C-alpha positions as CSV (number, residue, x, y, z in Angstrom):
1,P,20.0,-16.3,23.9
2,A,18.2,-16.4,20.6
3,T,17.4,-13.1,18.9
4,P,13.7,-12.4,19.1
5,V,11.9,-12.6,15.8
6,L,10.0,-9.4,15.1
7,P,6.7,-9.7,13.3
8,K,6.4,-8.4,9.8
9,V,4.8,-5.0,9.4
10,I,3.4,-4.7,5.9
11,G,1.1,-2.1,4.3
12,M,-1.0,-3.0,1.3
13,S,-3.2,-1.4,-1.3
14,A,-5.9,-2.8,-3.6
15,P,-9.0,-1.4,-5.1
16,A,-11.9,-1.5,-2.6
17,H,-13.8,-4.1,-4.7
18,L,-10.7,-6.4,-4.7
19,W,-9.5,-5.9,-1.1
20,K,-10.9,-9.1,0.4
21,A,-9.7,-11.2,-2.5
22,R,-6.1,-9.7,-2.3
23,I,-6.0,-10.3,1.5
24,G,-7.1,-13.9,0.8
25,E,-4.3,-14.3,-1.7
26,V,-1.5,-13.0,0.6
27,G,-3.0,-13.7,4.0
28,S,-3.6,-11.1,6.7
29,D,-0.6,-12.0,8.9
30,G,1.5,-8.9,9.2
31,V,-0.7,-6.6,7.1
32,T,-1.0,-3.7,9.5
33,A,-1.7,-0.8,7.2
34,R,-4.2,-0.3,4.4
35,R,-3.5,2.4,1.8
36,I,-6.6,4.2,0.7
37,F,-6.6,6.5,-2.3
38,A,-8.9,9.5,-2.2
39,D,-9.7,12.3,-4.5
40,L,-10.2,15.8,-3.3
41,S,-12.9,16.4,-5.8
42,A,-15.2,14.0,-3.9
43,S,-16.7,14.9,-0.5
44,G,-14.7,14.7,2.7
45,T,-16.8,11.7,3.7
46,S,-16.3,9.6,0.5
47,Q,-13.6,7.3,1.9
48,M,-14.9,7.0,5.5
49,P,-16.4,3.5,5.0
50,L,-12.9,2.2,3.9
51,I,-11.2,4.1,6.8
52,R,-13.6,2.5,9.3
53,E,-13.2,-0.9,7.7
54,A,-9.4,-0.7,8.0
55,I,-9.6,0.4,11.7
56,A,-12.1,-2.4,12.4
57,D,-9.7,-4.9,10.9
58,G,-6.9,-3.6,13.2
59,M,-5.1,-1.8,10.4
60,M,-3.8,1.8,10.2
61,P,-5.5,3.6,7.3
62,V,-2.9,5.5,5.2
63,L,-4.7,8.1,3.1
64,S,-3.2,9.3,-0.2
65,Y,-4.8,12.1,-2.1
66,K,-4.8,13.1,-5.8
67,V,-5.2,16.9,-5.9
68,P,-7.1,17.8,-9.1
69,D,-5.9,21.5,-9.0
70,P,-2.8,22.3,-7.0
71,A,-3.5,26.1,-7.4
72,K,-6.8,25.6,-5.6
73,L,-5.1,23.7,-2.9
74,A,-2.6,26.5,-2.4
75,N,-5.4,29.0,-2.3
76,G,-7.2,27.1,0.5
77,D,-10.2,26.0,-1.7
78,Y,-9.9,22.5,-0.3
79,D,-9.8,23.6,3.4
80,P,-13.5,22.9,4.1
81,W,-13.1,19.4,2.6
82,L,-10.0,18.8,4.8
83,A,-11.7,20.2,7.9
84,T,-14.6,17.8,7.3
85,L,-12.3,14.8,7.0
86,K,-10.3,15.9,10.1
87,S,-13.5,16.2,12.2
88,L,-14.7,12.8,11.1
89,T,-11.4,11.1,11.7
90,I,-11.1,12.6,15.2
91,M,-14.4,11.0,16.1
92,L,-12.9,7.6,15.2
93,E,-10.6,7.7,18.2
C-alpha cells in the first residue's frame, strides 16, 4: 500500500499589517500556527486581537515576548501582566 502523505504543518510570522498580504503570497494551505510577538511593557491585552484572529483562522497562536528588563521579570514585576494574559487566554477555550 502507498504511504499516506501527511499534510504540511507550517508556522509563519509577519507584521500584523502585512499578515493578509503574506498569507496571500504563500497560500494558507498548511499554515497552522501564527507567531505573535509581544512586548511585556505593553498591557496584557495588547495582543489579544491578533490571538483571537489566529484562533478564528484555525491557527495556533505562538506568543513570543521581548522582556524589557530581565531583572524585573526575575523579581516578579511582570506577574500581574502575565496573570491578565493567562486569564484572557483561558476564556478563549
